[in-house]
N, C-alpha and C positions, 0 to 999 in steps of 0.2 A: 289456267283455271282455278290451281290451287295455289293457296299459297300456306308456305312453311317458314314461322318466324321464330329466326336464331334470337336466343334467348342469351344476352349476359349482362355481368356488371356485378358491381358488388351488393345487391339485392337477393343474388342466388343464394342457397345454401344447400349443402350436401349433409347426409348423415346418415347416420349405420342404424337400422331399426332390426327386430326381431320379432317374430310372431310365432304363435302355437296355437294351434289346433288337435282336436281327436280326428281321428278318422271314422266318418261316420256310414258305414257298407257294417252289415253285419259279418260278413267274411273279410273284413279288416282290408280289401283290397282298397288304394288309394284311386280319386276319380278327380273328374274337372271339379265337380260341386267342391270337394277338399281343397283343392286346388286355390278356385277361387275364392274361397271362405279364410281361406289364408292370408290371399294378396289382402281380404280386405281387413283385417287383423292388423297387419305391416300396417298398413293405411290408418288406424284408429287414432287420432290425436295427430296425427301427422300436420295438417291442413288445417292451420289457426282462422280465423279471420281475417287478418292481411297476408297470409301466404296462401301460395296457389300450389298442389302438385304437377309438378310438370314430369315427374318420371321415378317410378317405381321398377329397379334394377334388381334379379334377383342374383343372388350371390352363391347361397349355395343352399340344398335343402339338407336336412338331417330328419331319417325317420327310423324312431325310439333312439337309440345311440350310434346308428350307423350314419357317420360324416361324410362329407363331400359328395355328396350325390348330385348331379345337372340336372336330370328328368325324375323325380320318382313315380310319375301316373305309371300305375298297374302292378307297380309295387303294393306288399302288404305291411303293416305293420297295425300300431295303436297312434302313437301318437306323431305328428308331422311338425317340423321346425323350419321355419325360412330366414335366412337370416340376408337381408335387402338393402339396397342403399335409395335412399328416398331423395330428390332432387326436388327444390321448392324455389318459386320466387316470388318477390312482393308484389302485393295481389293489384294493388293501385296501377303499379307499374305497367302490368302486363294485359290490363284490361282495359287503359290508354293505349297499347299496342293493337291490340283487338279492335278495338274503337275504331281508331286510323282506319284500319284496314277493311273496317264494315262501310263507312265513310265513302271508299273509294269501288264500293259493289265488289268487294272480292271475297272469296269462302276463304277462313281462315281453317285449311287441314288440320295444321298442330303446330306445338310451339318447342321447339327444341335448345335441348342446352347446348351452348358455343361448344366444350370441348368434345361432347358425344357426337357432335356434328362432322367436326374436323375428325376426330378417330371413325368415323364410319367413312367418310372420303377417302383416308389417306391409309389406315393400317390396314392389316390381311388379319385374317382369322388366326394365321399362325404367330406373329409377331404379336399378339395376344395373348396367346396361351404360352412362347416362352417369354413373355415379359418385356414390357417398353413404357417409353416416356412423351408422350407427346407433348411438342411445346409449338403453340402457336402465335408468335409476335406479330399483333397488331399494329396499328398508327395509335390509338390510347390505350389497349389491354393487352395482357397474354392472357394466355389461356394454357391449360394443363390440365392433362389424364393421363393416368397412371394405370397400365392392366398388367395383369400377371395370372396365368393360369388362365387365361379367358374371361376374369373376372376383373371387374373397374373397383380397383385398391381406393384409390382420391381424383378429384378433378378440382378445380378450382378457376376462378377469372381474378387476374391482379389487376389492380387499376394503374399499370405503367406499360408504355407499351415504347414502339420504335421514334414517336414524336418527341416523348421527353428525354432519349439518347441523342437524337439529333439536338437538341436543345440547348444540352448539356456542353456537347463536345462545342457547338457554336460559339456559347459564354467563353469557353477556356480556351 
């Protein structure tokens, strides 16, 4: 009933962004509102006219000068910061994919970046904490996702796959 579109290819990009907001409550307790504001701040300027934001993945929160926080909700502070990973896709390509599924009368639930989909399917929480590199060798592309301390360090899709290797072997 619901479609999740797996997105990969050279039209996707990953970049690290930082956002900073002041804690809004008078008692300086960090609320859901502050975290939502921080996410909006990280997204500012992220998507241009030809890019669509696929994922905003939090890496690390900082409250005042205390780094390495995974969940700041309920903590007290004045300044809240977030280092996050933004994954974007080329808008015309993604809109074409969505339109194709709409014509099939299927509801698109979400678009998922290929290395993240592979990591979700294959890696345990423990593996992501101790450090792991997931390499998915496909026919035409190879995707890579690297995790450490339960944080996404990098992810990419390379336009080289097993078909290229097979063809090279056949030629040799």
